[in-house]
C-alpha positions in Angstrom: 257.3 101.4 -59.0 253.9 99.8 -59.4 252.4 98.9 -62.7 249.8 101.7 -62.5 252.5 104.3 -61.8 254.5 103.0 -64.8 251.5 103.3 -67.1 250.8 106.9 -65.9 254.5 107.7 -66.6 254.3 106.4 -70.1 251.1 108.3 -70.8 252.6 111.5 -69.6 255.7 110.9 -71.8 253.4 110.3 -74.9 251.6 113.5 -74.2 254.8 115.5 -74.1 255.9 114.0 -77.4 252.6 115.0 -78.9 250.0 113.0 -80.8 251.2 110.2 -83.0 251.0 110.9 -86.7 248.8 108.4 -88.7 250.2 107.7 -92.2 249.4 105.3 -95.0 252.9 105.3 -96.4 254.4 101.9 -97.1 258.0 100.9 -97.0 260.0 101.1 -100.2 260.3 97.4 -100.7 256.5 97.1 -100.6 256.0 99.6 -103.4 259.1 98.9 -105.5 258.1 97.4 -109.0 259.8 94.1 -108.5 257.9 92.7 -111.5 259.6 95.3 -113.7 263.0 94.4 -112.4 262.3 90.7 -113.1 261.2 91.3 -116.6 264.1 93.6 -117.3 266.5 90.9 -116.1 264.9 88.4 -118.4 265.1 90.7 -121.4 268.8 91.5 -120.6 269.5 87.8 -120.4 267.7 87.1 -123.7 269.6 90.0 -125.4 272.9 88.6 -124.1 272.1 85.2 -125.5 271.3 86.7 -128.9 274.5 88.8 -128.9 276.8 86.0 -127.8 275.4 82.8 -129.2 275.9 82.1 -132.9 272.7 80.1 -133.3 270.6 82.9 -131.7 272.4 85.5 -133.7 271.6 83.6 -136.9 267.9 83.4 -135.9 267.9 87.1 -135.2 269.3 87.9 -138.7 266.7 85.8 -140.3 263.7 87.0 -138.3 264.4 90.7 -137.6 263.6 91.8 -141.2 260.0 90.9 -140.5 259.8 93.6 -137.8 259.2 96.3 -140.4 256.2 94.5 -141.8 254.8 93.8 -138.3 255.0 97.4 -137.3 253.6 98.6 -140.7 250.7 96.2 -140.5 250.0 97.2 -136.9 249.8 100.9 -137.7 247.7 100.4 -140.8 245.3 98.1 -139.1 244.9 100.4 -136.1 244.3 103.5 -138.3 241.6 101.6 -140.3 240.0 100.1 -137.2 239.9 103.5 -135.5 237.9 104.9 -138.4 235.6 101.9 -138.6 235.1 101.8 -134.8 234.2 105.4 -134.6 231.6 105.1 -137.4 230.2 101.9 -135.9 230.2 103.3 -132.4 228.4 106.4 -133.3 226.1 104.4 -135.5 224.9 102.4 -132.5 223.9 105.7 -130.9 222.2 107.0 -134.0 218.5 107.9 -134.0 218.2 106.3 -137.4 216.9 102.8 -136.9 218.6 101.4 -140.0 222.1 102.8 -139.2 221.7 101.7 -135.6 220.8 98.1 -136.4 223.5 97.8 -139.1 226.1 99.0 -136.7 224.9 96.6 -134.0 224.8 93.7 -136.4 228.4 94.3 -137.4 229.6 94.5 -133.8 227.8 91.5 -132.6 228.7 89.4 -135.6 232.4 90.1 -135.3 232.5 89.7 -131.6 230.6 86.4 -131.7 233.2 84.5 -133.9 236.8 83.7 -132.9 239.5 85.7 -134.6 241.2 82.9 -136.5 238.1 81.7 -138.4 237.2 85.4 -139.1 240.7 85.9 -140.6 240.2 83.1 -143.1 236.6 84.2 -143.8 237.3 87.9 -144.4 240.7 87.6 -146.1 239.8 84.7 -148.4 236.1 85.3 -149.1 234.7 88.7 -148.0 237.5 91.0 -149.2 238.1 89.2 -152.6 234.4 89.2 -153.4 234.0 92.8 -152.4 237.0 93.8 -154.4 235.6 92.0 -157.5 232.3 93.7 -157.1 233.9 97.1 -156.8 236.2 96.5 -159.7 233.2 95.6 -161.9 231.8 99.0 -161.3 235.1 100.8 -161.6 235.9 99.1 -164.9 232.5 100.0 -166.3 232.7 103.6 -165.2 236.4 104.6 -165.4 238.1 101.7 -167.1 240.5 100.7 -164.3 240.4 98.3 -161.4 241.4 98.4 -157.7 244.1 95.9 -156.7 244.6 94.9 -153.1 247.8 93.1 -152.2 247.6 90.0 -150.1 249.4 91.7 -147.3 247.0 94.6 -147.3 244.1 92.2 -147.5 245.3 90.6 -144.3 245.8 94.0 -142.7 242.2 95.1 -143.6 241.0 91.8 -142.2 242.6 92.6 -138.8 241.3 96.1 -138.9 237.7 95.0 -139.5 237.9 92.6 -136.6 239.2 95.2 -134.1 236.9 97.8 -135.5 234.0 96.0 -133.8 235.8 96.1 -130.4 236.7 99.7 -130.8 233.1 100.5 -131.6 232.1 99.4 -128.1 234.9 101.5 -126.7 233.6 104.6 -128.5 230.0 103.9 -127.6 230.9 103.4 -123.9 233.0 106.5 -123.8 230.3 108.7 -125.4 227.6 107.3 -123.1 229.8 108.1 -120.0 229.4 111.8 -120.7 226.5 113.2 -118.6 223.4 114.1 -120.7 223.6 117.6 -119.3 226.7 118.3 -121.5 224.7 117.5 -124.6 221.8 119.6 -123.4 224.2 122.5 -122.7 225.6 122.3 -126.3 222.1 122.3 -127.8 221.0 125.2 -125.6 223.9 127.2 -127.1 222.4 126.7 -130.6 224.7 123.9 -131.7 223.4 121.2 -133.9 223.5 117.5 -132.8 226.6 116.9 -134.9 228.3 120.1 -133.7 227.5 119.1 -130.1 229.0 115.7 -130.6 232.2 116.9 -132.3 232.8 120.0 -130.1 231.4 119.0 -126.7 230.9 115.3 -126.2 233.8 113.7 -128.1 236.6 115.9 -126.6 235.4 115.0 -123.1 234.9 111.3 -124.0 238.5 111.0 -125.2 239.8 110.8 -121.6 237.9 107.6 -121.1 238.5 106.3 -124.7 242.2 106.7 -125.2 243.5 104.2 -122.5 241.4 101.2 -123.8 242.3 102.2 -127.4 245.9 102.0 -126.3 245.3 98.5 -125.0 243.7 97.6 -128.4 246.8 98.9 -130.2 249.0 96.5 -128.2 246.5 93.7 -128.9 246.6 94.4 -132.6 250.4 94.3 -132.5 250.3 90.9 -130.8 247.6 89.6 -133.1 249.6 90.4 -136.3 251.2 87.0 -135.5 247.9 85.5 -136.6 248.5 86.8 -140.1 251.2 84.2 -140.4 248.4 81.7 -141.2 247.9 83.7 -144.5 251.6 83.5 -145.3 252.4 87.1 -144.5 256.1 87.4 -143.8 256.0 89.1 -140.4 258.2 88.0 -137.5 256.1 85.0 -136.5 256.1 83.6 -140.1 259.8 84.2 -140.4 260.4 82.5 -137.1 258.4 79.5 -138.3 260.3 79.3 -141.6 263.6 79.6 -139.9 262.7 76.9 -137.4 261.4 74.5 -140.0 264.4 74.9 -142.3 267.1 74.6 -139.6 265.3 72.6 -137.0 266.4 75.2 -134.4 263.0 75.7 -132.9 264.3 76.9 -129.5 266.4 79.7 -131.1 263.7 80.7 -133.6 260.8 81.1 -131.2 263.2 82.5 -128.5 264.0 85.5 -130.8 260.3 85.9 -131.8 259.3 86.1 -128.1 262.1 88.6 -127.4 260.9 90.9 -130.1 257.3 90.8 -129.1 258.2 91.4 -125.4 260.3 94.4 -126.2 257.6 95.9 -128.4 254.6 95.3 -126.1 256.4 96.3 -122.9 257.7 99.5 -124.5 254.1 100.4 -125.6 252.7 99.5 -122.2 255.2 101.9 -120.5 254.2 104.7 -123.0 250.5 104.0 -122.4 251.1 104.2 -118.6 252.8 107.6 -119.0 249.9 108.8 -121.2 247.3 107.7 -118.6 249.1 109.5 -115.8 249.3 112.7 -117.8 245.6 112.5 -118.6 244.6 112.0 -115.0 246.9 114.6 -113.4 244.0 117.0 -112.7 242.1 114.3 -110.9 245.0 113.9 -108.5 245.3 117.7 -108.0 248.5 118.0 -110.0 249.5 120.7 -112.5 
């Protein structure tokens, strides 16, 4: 059989089998989340060390009580930052020149200074002086004063810092909505505020929630910076344990384990939320 005859035979065979199906499916080993398996293995190994080694177990017993304070500070700071960010974000879009420039000044000032110097400045200077000024008025008017614990002072500091970053998230999310949506709301007789609350913001939340989730995780990690103010969260407790026992490896090993578990759990929950919010874009129900 000649080469040409062999080629014709193969072509006829391909025609009988039908056209070849083009697919973009990849093999399972190419799509398998190997990174997740690696991190899960590391966490299991770390948990095994804490459960079986007396030194690591001692470090866990000393550091774990700070977990409650870390979670509490994270939730409080996020809630305050959410409110501050929403006000500042909408302030940047305001038609009032004073409100717009005040909001912009706050955002640019906070974003232009590193977090650590800001923590010292706000917690040790701005918050105490503001509290004293407020108490002078409250004492004159009502005869009582407002007291802010040092822990809450540190939490407010973290909230004011992240409020500036959330303001940019809100501003970008609101501006991502087509102007036609605002015009449609106004054409129905809604006021500017009603249009923002009932038409624009509900649509903007789809673009706003994922980056807000990332900021929530960032706040959780940055609660470790509150240790410079003496707040007894897990980083400060790990530092005290390591300094008193000279077991630096065990102390910071446990601190890293706790932060890894918290941040990875939140990242997984955020991924689930993002998939649920984008189901309609993929044609799912």
